[in-house]
C-alpha positions as CSV (number, residue, x, y, z in Angstrom):
1,M,54.3,58.4,-0.1
2,D,50.8,59.5,0.4
3,D,49.1,62.0,-1.9
4,Q,49.0,64.8,0.7
5,T,52.7,64.6,1.4
6,R,53.4,64.5,-2.3
7,I,51.3,67.7,-2.8
8,E,53.1,69.4,0.1
9,L,56.5,68.5,-1.3
10,E,55.5,69.7,-4.8
11,A,54.2,73.0,-3.4
12,A,57.4,73.5,-1.4
13,A,59.5,72.9,-4.6
14,F,57.4,75.4,-6.5
15,R,57.8,78.0,-3.7
16,T,61.5,77.5,-3.8
17,L,61.6,77.9,-7.6
18,R,59.6,81.0,-7.3
19,E,61.9,82.5,-4.6
20,H,64.9,81.5,-6.6
21,L,63.6,83.3,-9.8
22,M,62.1,86.3,-8.1
23,E,64.7,87.0,-5.4
24,K,68.0,85.3,-6.0
25,R,68.2,85.4,-9.9
26,T,66.5,88.6,-10.9
27,D,69.4,89.0,-13.3
28,V,68.1,86.1,-15.5
29,Q,65.9,87.5,-18.1
30,N,62.5,85.9,-19.1
31,I,63.6,86.0,-22.7
32,D,66.7,84.0,-21.9
33,M,64.7,81.4,-19.9
34,M,62.2,81.1,-22.7
35,N,64.9,80.7,-25.4
36,L,66.8,78.1,-23.4
37,A,64.1,76.2,-21.5
38,G,60.8,76.9,-23.3
39,F,59.2,78.6,-20.3
40,C,59.7,81.7,-18.1
41,R,58.2,83.5,-15.2
42,N,55.2,84.5,-17.2
43,C,54.6,80.9,-18.1
44,L,54.7,80.0,-14.4
45,S,52.2,82.7,-13.6
46,R,50.0,81.6,-16.4
47,W,50.1,78.0,-15.1
48,Y,49.1,79.4,-11.7
49,Q,46.2,81.3,-13.2
50,E,45.1,78.2,-15.2
51,A,45.1,76.1,-12.1
52,A,43.1,78.7,-10.2
53,N,40.6,78.9,-13.1
54,E,40.2,75.1,-13.3
55,R,39.2,75.2,-9.7
56,G,36.6,77.9,-10.2
57,I,38.7,80.7,-8.9
58,E,38.4,83.8,-11.1
59,M,41.8,85.1,-11.9
60,G,43.1,87.1,-14.8
61,K,46.6,87.2,-16.3
62,E,47.6,90.4,-14.7
63,E,46.4,89.3,-11.2
64,A,48.3,86.0,-11.6
65,R,51.4,87.8,-12.6
66,E,51.2,90.2,-9.7
67,I,50.8,87.3,-7.3
68,F,53.7,85.4,-8.8
69,Y,56.0,88.4,-9.3
70,G,55.1,90.0,-6.0
71,M,54.7,93.3,-7.9
72,T,53.1,94.5,-11.1
73,M,54.7,93.7,-14.4
74,D,55.4,97.4,-14.9
75,E,57.4,97.4,-11.6
76,W,59.2,94.2,-12.6
77,K,60.1,95.6,-16.0
78,A,61.3,98.9,-14.5
79,N,63.5,97.2,-11.9
80,Y,64.8,94.1,-13.6
81,Q,64.1,93.8,-17.4
82,T,66.8,94.7,-19.9
83,D,66.5,95.3,-23.6
84,A,66.7,92.2,-25.7
85,S,68.9,92.0,-28.8
86,P,67.3,91.4,-32.2
87,E,68.7,87.8,-32.2
88,E,67.2,87.2,-28.8
89,R,63.8,88.5,-29.9
90,D,63.9,86.3,-33.0
91,A,64.8,83.2,-30.9
92,F,62.0,84.1,-28.5
93,K,59.4,84.2,-31.3
94,K,60.3,80.7,-32.3
95,S,60.4,79.4,-28.7
96,F,57.1,81.1,-27.8
97,A,55.4,79.6,-30.9
98,E,56.8,76.1,-30.1
99,N,56.1,76.1,-26.3
100,V,53.2,78.5,-25.8
101,G,51.4,78.9,-29.1
102,D,48.2,80.8,-28.7
103,K,47.9,80.4,-24.9
104,G,50.1,83.5,-24.2
């Protein structure tokens, strides 16, 4: 497989993942994803931002999140985010430290 085809397939897989998380599974909470998989929608938007910045494209965290989420974080939280239990928050702190560290 040539490099351009590989890039196009990877981009298509990413778009499908984004659509799945943002349109089909809005019920899945970021905290649950982080606790189970070590990443969440915010991580994906951060990786998008980092890729842009590495290519000389100025992009901040909030701009990247709005691009990824298709709305502001405030809108996402109001529409889809639920309150986390104390146990979920404790698990999140551990998972965040292990998987994100000081990048968040």
